[in-house]
Backbone as CSV, one residue per row, in Angstrom:
resi,resn,N_x,N_y,N_z,CA_x,CA_y,CA_z,C_x,C_y,C_z
1,MET,0.546,-1.077,0.089,-0.172,-0.020,0.140,0.608,1.200,0.528
2,THR,0.144,1.993,-0.687,1.169,3.537,-0.972,0.488,4.056,-0.014
3,GLN,1.157,5.413,0.397,0.677,6.056,1.358,0.373,7.336,0.589
4,GLN,-0.409,8.291,0.384,-1.672,8.936,0.029,-0.754,10.229,0.763
5,MET,0.233,11.788,-0.274,0.355,12.707,0.310,-0.923,13.426,0.812
6,THR,-1.084,13.741,1.740,-2.496,14.780,1.996,-1.905,15.936,2.502
7,PRO,-2.777,16.821,2.240,-2.318,18.165,2.732,-1.378,18.168,3.995
8,LYS,-1.810,17.345,4.916,-1.717,17.189,6.218,-0.148,16.606,6.208
9,ASN,0.074,15.204,5.674,0.964,15.407,5.884,2.458,15.738,4.953
10,ASN,1.826,16.851,3.815,2.604,17.410,3.288,2.851,18.643,4.429
11,GLU,2.082,19.185,5.046,2.530,20.660,6.107,3.888,19.516,7.215
12,GLN,3.449,18.665,7.124,4.414,18.146,7.906,5.446,17.956,7.898
13,ASP,5.969,17.369,6.529,6.914,16.677,6.106,7.976,18.316,6.266
14,LYS,7.147,19.603,4.918,7.857,20.643,5.180,8.593,21.578,6.557
15,ALA,7.429,20.641,7.918,7.751,21.684,8.734,8.735,20.752,9.858
16,ASP,9.088,19.332,8.929,10.153,18.516,9.368,11.690,19.223,8.812
17,ARG,11.158,19.183,7.694,12.542,19.458,7.002,13.074,21.102,7.038
18,LEU,12.165,22.239,7.617,12.427,23.031,8.182,13.062,23.474,9.734
19,ASP,12.751,22.110,10.763,13.562,22.000,11.906,14.585,21.378,11.395
20,ARG,15.274,20.406,10.477,15.958,19.632,10.052,17.561,20.954,9.807
21,ARG,16.501,21.817,9.093,17.204,23.097,7.903,17.725,24.000,9.003
22,ARG,16.541,24.123,9.881,17.279,25.087,11.272,18.620,24.919,11.920
23,PHE,17.704,23.490,12.305,18.741,22.961,13.382,20.880,22.980,12.756
24,LEU,20.695,22.384,11.391,21.881,22.307,10.519,22.847,24.000,10.564
25,ALA,21.779,24.882,10.429,22.255,26.251,10.223,22.682,26.194,11.506
26,ARG,21.914,26.390,12.681,22.986,27.048,13.770,23.938,26.137,14.385
27,ILE,24.113,24.429,13.995,25.152,24.010,14.126,26.039,24.744,13.439
28,SER,25.834,25.269,12.080,26.943,25.809,11.119,27.457,26.580,11.699
29,LEU,26.560,28.038,12.147,26.815,28.720,12.983,28.051,28.720,14.271
30,TRP,27.325,27.864,14.938,27.834,27.619,15.909,29.336,26.948,15.504
31,ALA,30.073,26.246,15.069,31.030,25.755,14.368,31.799,27.425,13.692
32,GLY,31.510,27.736,13.202,32.095,29.143,12.434,32.345,29.962,13.835
33,GLY,31.285,30.178,14.762,31.656,31.196,15.435,33.208,30.277,16.349
34,ALA,32.483,29.309,16.697,34.023,28.354,17.527,35.134,28.294,16.584
35,SER,35.052,28.509,15.411,36.344,28.626,14.579,36.585,29.566,14.716
36,ALA,35.884,30.877,14.678,36.467,32.345,14.792,37.514,32.727,15.830
37,ALA,36.699,32.102,17.471,37.371,32.699,18.447,38.213,31.659,18.377
38,LEU,38.536,30.140,18.127,39.955,29.966,18.109,40.992,30.588,17.238
39,VAL,40.599,31.241,16.379,41.906,31.931,15.902,41.881,33.562,16.398
40,ALA,41.089,33.693,16.703,41.075,35.600,17.205,41.755,35.676,18.587
41,VAL,41.553,34.586,19.675,42.563,34.585,21.118,44.093,34.232,21.009
42,PRO,44.656,33.635,20.117,45.524,33.816,20.788,46.141,35.585,19.215
43,MET,45.331,35.924,18.492,45.944,37.246,17.870,45.974,38.133,18.984
44,VAL,44.788,38.155,19.757,44.342,39.054,20.734,45.743,39.380,21.543
45,GLY,45.694,37.562,22.066,46.959,37.261,22.919,48.638,38.210,22.582
46,PHE,48.567,37.811,21.107,49.670,38.516,20.382,49.511,39.847,20.789
47,LEU,48.281,40.451,20.043,48.379,42.327,20.087,49.156,42.665,21.387
48,LEU,48.474,41.944,22.744,48.250,42.617,24.007,49.119,42.095,24.811
49,ALA,50.019,41.492,24.522,51.154,40.825,25.111,52.232,41.663,25.581
50,PRO,52.541,42.325,24.589,54.043,43.538,25.003,53.181,44.573,25.897
51,LEU,52.270,44.787,25.553,51.280,45.961,26.905,51.399,45.390,28.010
52,LEU,51.093,43.850,28.361,51.364,43.700,29.815,52.125,42.907,30.421
53,ARG,53.198,42.774,29.216,54.465,42.238,30.013,55.215,43.213,30.470
54,THR,56.104,42.761,31.506,56.908,44.394,32.659,57.963,43.729,31.979
55,LYS,58.877,45.336,31.607,59.955,45.505,31.109,61.034,45.269,32.336
56,PRO,62.077,43.999,31.384,63.122,43.743,32.513,64.484,45.073,32.755
57,ARG,64.203,44.890,34.271,65.458,46.159,34.903,66.260,45.308,35.169
58,LEU,67.212,45.137,35.086,68.588,44.759,35.574,70.109,45.707,35.577
59,TRP,70.784,45.476,36.990,71.615,46.172,37.268,72.833,45.393,36.517
60,ARG,73.298,46.376,35.372,75.386,45.979,34.718,76.206,46.560,35.299
61,ASP,77.417,45.890,35.809,78.413,46.168,36.432,79.103,46.492,34.336
62,VAL,79.423,47.891,35.552,80.235,48.212,33.832,81.652,48.966,34.463
63,GLY,82.509,48.440,35.817,84.086,48.725,36.245,83.153,48.962,37.363
64,ALA,84.834,48.869,37.547,85.336,49.069,38.939,85.518,51.008,39.397
65,GLN,84.784,50.981,40.907,84.702,52.984,40.897,86.074,52.999,40.858
66,SER,87.062,52.903,41.113,88.363,53.262,40.932,88.738,53.557,39.417
67,ASP,88.127,53.192,37.950,88.286,53.241,36.825,87.741,54.706,36.298
68,PHE,87.505,55.197,37.364,86.457,56.237,36.667,87.128,57.282,37.390
69,ALA,87.507,59.172,36.705,88.173,59.718,37.388,86.805,60.772,37.766
70,VAL,87.023,61.466,38.578,86.262,62.209,39.043,85.949,63.632,38.055
71,GLY,84.518,63.615,37.627,84.271,64.914,36.278,84.460,64.570,35.363
72,VAL,84.831,63.181,35.010,85.264,63.367,33.664,84.437,62.216,33.128
73,THR,83.140,62.092,31.845,82.150,61.327,31.309,82.992,60.408,29.906
74,THR,82.857,59.342,30.524,83.376,58.104,29.351,82.039,57.495,28.756
75,ASP,82.233,56.942,27.275,81.092,55.969,27.641,81.589,54.291,28.083
76,VAL,80.538,53.464,28.569,80.677,52.344,28.492,80.155,51.162,27.766
77,VAL,80.197,50.515,27.717,79.227,49.063,26.967,78.905,48.024,28.034
78,LEU,77.523,48.224,28.163,76.870,46.701,28.891,76.132,46.244,28.141
79,GLU,75.543,44.940,28.602,74.495,44.460,27.936,73.230,44.668,28.218
80,ASP,71.944,44.515,27.342,71.105,44.916,27.055,70.162,44.223,28.126
81,ALA,69.076,44.870,28.749,68.133,44.335,30.079,67.685,42.835,29.395
82,SER,67.380,43.046,27.674,66.786,42.137,27.619,67.064,41.781,26.090
83,PRO,68.374,40.617,26.208,68.924,40.124,24.403,68.146,39.002,24.156
84,LEU,68.226,38.852,23.126,67.916,37.355,22.753,69.148,37.086,22.310
85,PRO,68.446,35.415,22.196,69.998,34.405,22.580,70.658,34.283,21.403
86,TRP,70.043,35.230,20.255,70.800,34.818,18.674,71.387,36.095,18.263
87,ALA,71.490,37.267,19.417,71.772,38.838,19.034,73.045,39.064,19.033
88,GLY,74.212,38.228,19.524,75.299,38.295,18.949,75.469,39.507,20.274
89,VAL,76.451,40.639,18.537,76.838,41.664,19.479,76.021,43.168,19.718
90,THR,74.574,42.452,18.754,73.603,43.986,18.960,73.117,43.455,20.470
91,ALA,73.680,42.602,21.371,73.106,42.174,22.547,73.487,43.650,23.149
92,LYS,74.752,43.964,22.936,75.454,45.167,23.654,74.675,46.510,23.417
93,THR,74.793,47.149,24.702,74.396,48.891,24.406,75.274,49.499,25.221
94,ALA,75.344,51.271,24.891,76.017,52.071,25.516,75.395,52.859,26.563
95,ALA,76.332,53.651,26.875,75.650,54.900,28.280,77.049,55.826,28.324
96,TRP,76.833,56.842,28.764,77.757,57.629,28.870,77.614,57.881,30.842
97,LEU,78.796,57.417,30.894,78.792,57.993,32.581,79.870,58.487,33.076
98,ARG,79.250,59.517,33.555,80.041,60.566,34.423,80.160,60.484,36.185
99,ARG,81.586,60.737,36.638,81.906,60.547,38.404,81.569,61.879,38.532
100,GLU,80.682,62.228,39.118,80.460,63.585,40.282,81.087,64.069,41.167
101,SER,81.241,62.823,41.754,82.125,63.083,43.142,82.678,61.416,43.482
102,GLN,83.136,61.465,44.562,84.312,60.314,45.062,82.829,58.993,45.022
103,GLU,81.244,59.383,45.585,80.689,58.520,45.653,79.104,58.617,44.724
104,GLU,79.501,59.302,43.551,78.255,60.179,42.719,78.600,59.488,41.376
105,PHE,77.949,59.286,40.608,77.655,59.017,39.778,76.808,59.466,38.333
106,THR,76.705,59.512,37.337,75.608,60.037,36.361,75.713,59.230,35.516
107,ALA,74.506,58.287,34.482,74.285,57.987,33.547,73.466,57.948,32.699
108,PHE,73.725,58.471,31.387,72.761,59.165,30.218,72.612,57.938,29.297
109,ALA,71.682,57.771,28.341,71.641,56.604,27.191,72.225,57.798,26.001
110,ILE,72.853,56.101,25.458,73.832,57.047,24.307,72.779,57.767,23.112
111,ASN,71.446,57.209,23.529,70.976,57.618,22.082,69.558,59.035,22.119
112,CYS,70.344,59.892,21.459,69.722,61.112,21.286,67.826,60.911,21.421
113,SER,67.031,61.829,21.856,65.657,61.503,22.213,64.661,62.067,21.208
114,HIS,65.316,62.678,19.962,64.640,62.852,18.687,64.112,61.218,18.050
115,LEU,65.692,61.030,17.460,65.683,60.223,16.787,66.370,58.732,16.942
116,GLY,66.513,58.704,17.783,67.571,58.007,18.794,69.175,57.441,17.863
117,CYS,69.328,58.530,17.443,71.093,58.263,17.143,71.648,58.710,18.363
118,PRO,73.234,57.850,17.888,73.946,57.800,18.838,74.870,59.044,19.380
119,VAL,74.214,59.623,20.502,75.000,61.267,20.663,76.864,60.521,20.909
120,THR,77.247,61.776,20.881,78.828,62.255,21.142,79.261,63.360,22.090
121,TRP,79.784,62.570,23.182,80.394,63.845,24.667,81.639,64.471,23.798
122,LEU,81.763,65.491,23.935,82.415,66.484,23.390,83.215,67.170,24.779
123,PRO,84.223,66.758,25.282,84.487,67.070,26.436,85.165,68.637,26.368
124,ASP,85.428,69.248,25.111,85.965,70.825,25.398,84.808,71.320,25.796
125,ALA,83.439,71.105,25.302,82.255,72.148,25.296,81.649,71.887,26.300
126,SER,81.729,70.713,26.910,80.903,70.011,27.955,79.349,69.585,27.309
127,LEU,78.920,69.333,26.078,78.113,69.141,25.512,78.127,67.939,24.867
128,PHE,76.927,67.242,24.800,76.548,66.048,23.958,75.733,66.536,22.691
129,MET,76.373,65.706,21.567,76.016,66.315,20.458,75.361,64.925,19.665
130,CYS,74.102,65.561,18.814,73.685,64.245,17.875,73.813,64.573,16.577
131,PRO,75.136,63.852,15.864,75.459,64.291,14.186,74.105,64.118,13.623
132,CYS,73.081,63.519,14.235,71.920,63.363,12.744,70.843,64.616,12.485
133,HIS,70.653,65.399,13.269,69.866,66.391,12.672,70.479,67.720,13.658
134,GLY,71.370,67.531,14.543,72.193,68.923,15.100,71.445,68.851,16.618
135,GLY,71.553,67.590,17.239,70.868,68.221,18.878,71.819,68.240,19.675
136,VAL,71.452,69.250,20.298,72.477,69.364,21.708,72.075,69.193,22.721
137,TYR,72.633,68.859,23.715,72.376,68.346,24.862,73.468,69.002,26.209
138,ASN,72.796,69.866,27.544,73.634,70.202,28.095,74.832,68.963,28.734
139,ARG,75.380,69.287,29.690,76.182,68.591,30.492,75.205,67.621,31.138
140,ASP,74.298,68.180,32.070,73.380,67.583,32.746,72.319,66.644,31.842
141,GLY,72.075,66.520,30.167,71.338,65.980,29.866,70.327,66.929,29.058
142,SER,69.819,68.022,29.725,68.793,68.736,28.968,68.993,69.389,27.660
143,VAL,68.073,69.397,27.063,68.028,69.636,25.693,68.688,71.387,25.685
144,ALA,69.596,71.460,24.654,70.272,72.872,24.488,70.282,73.590,23.455
145,ALA,70.016,72.756,22.369,69.500,73.425,21.158,69.241,72.308,20.001
146,GLY,68.345,72.544,18.930,67.794,71.895,18.308,66.491,71.037,18.305
147,PRO,66.245,69.532,17.464,64.891,68.986,17.323,64.684,68.090,18.480
148,PRO,65.573,67.724,19.601,65.337,67.580,20.533,63.883,67.474,21.744
149,PRO,62.925,66.432,21.261,61.472,67.212,22.515,61.985,66.933,23.836
150,ARG,63.031,66.088,23.869,63.133,65.468,25.325,64.923,65.664,25.782
151,PRO,65.069,65.697,27.218,66.460,65.567,27.727,66.669,63.928,27.287
152,LEU,67.928,63.592,27.161,68.624,62.730,27.400,67.869,61.660,28.147
153,LYS,67.857,60.350,28.182,67.179,59.671,29.252,68.727,59.127,30.103
154,GLN,68.108,59.443,31.687,69.257,58.852,32.481,69.119,57.718,33.623
155,TYR,69.918,56.785,33.722,69.803,55.457,34.316,70.529,55.988,35.403
156,PRO,69.487,54.962,36.416,69.972,54.761,37.997,71.666,54.459,37.494
157,VAL,72.259,54.791,38.642,73.640,54.239,39.054,74.135,53.832,40.607
158,ARG,74.566,52.738,40.406,74.966,52.628,42.394,76.496,51.906,42.424
159,VAL,77.141,52.050,43.227,78.224,51.954,43.275,77.673,50.639,44.859
160,ARG,78.545,49.152,44.561,78.192,48.113,45.406,79.556,47.801,45.059
161,ASN,80.572,46.939,46.057,81.084,46.419,46.472,82.633,47.215,45.538
162,GLY,82.607,48.356,45.673,84.187,48.691,44.831,83.111,48.528,43.460
163,ARG,82.085,48.292,42.811,81.935,48.220,41.452,80.615,49.030,41.301
164,VAL,80.783,49.774,40.152,79.759,50.947,39.080,78.537,49.544,38.484
165,GLU,77.614,50.059,38.686,75.978,49.333,37.974,75.207,50.381,37.584
166,ILE,74.853,50.118,36.794,73.548,50.997,36.269,72.819,49.924,35.823
167,GLU,71.162,50.536,35.788,70.562,49.211,35.547,69.827,49.735,34.618
168,THR,69.678,48.697,33.405,69.213,49.042,32.294,68.075,48.841,32.330
169,THR,66.992,48.821,31.085,65.904,48.370,30.672,65.977,48.528,29.121
170,ALA,65.617,47.536,28.568,65.143,47.193,26.696,65.206,47.919,26.867
171,LEU,64.822,49.655,26.384,64.821,50.590,25.566,65.231,51.540,26.293
172,PRO,66.209,52.923,25.601,66.261,53.682,26.107,65.032,54.576,25.735
173,VAL,64.103,54.400,25.867,62.767,55.596,25.931,61.858,56.433,26.869
174,GLU,61.166,57.371,26.590,61.068,58.176,27.749,60.110,56.836,28.815
175,GLY,60.186,57.354,30.006,59.131,56.510,30.820,59.547,55.243,30.919
176,ALA,60.470,54.603,30.545,61.380,53.155,30.410,61.967,52.930,32.133
């Protein structure tokens, strides 16, 4: 016996198909949303990680206290606070260190606050000069002339067990 399609059966069949279609559409939307979340979560984490990570601050030994004469500014080489294992010589950075008195030292970043070019100490003029755009800094690191928007970054310095140490940050930028 064959079953005849009545309008009631036809409506029931359409309703079943719509329920199945609605169910599959919802499953597809849910699977698409879950896939998008799986891709988006790592991307958001990648973008936010640098903002949430604390910048490393390390004390780096730059020499014996007796190696530095009072009133003389010298450049010292030290390791960057966050070197990469493969960085090699680029993991080294520098600073200008001046011995102000028997116990007091001042250290300045070697980078100009304008565009990061290395500044040079001119002992005869008691000035730091940036060769890139003519920036000039006074002996205390304040801006004397040119385009630099801020003074030279100053590093904290301490003397421990007769050794001079400079606290470094990953990059010598303002606020670091």
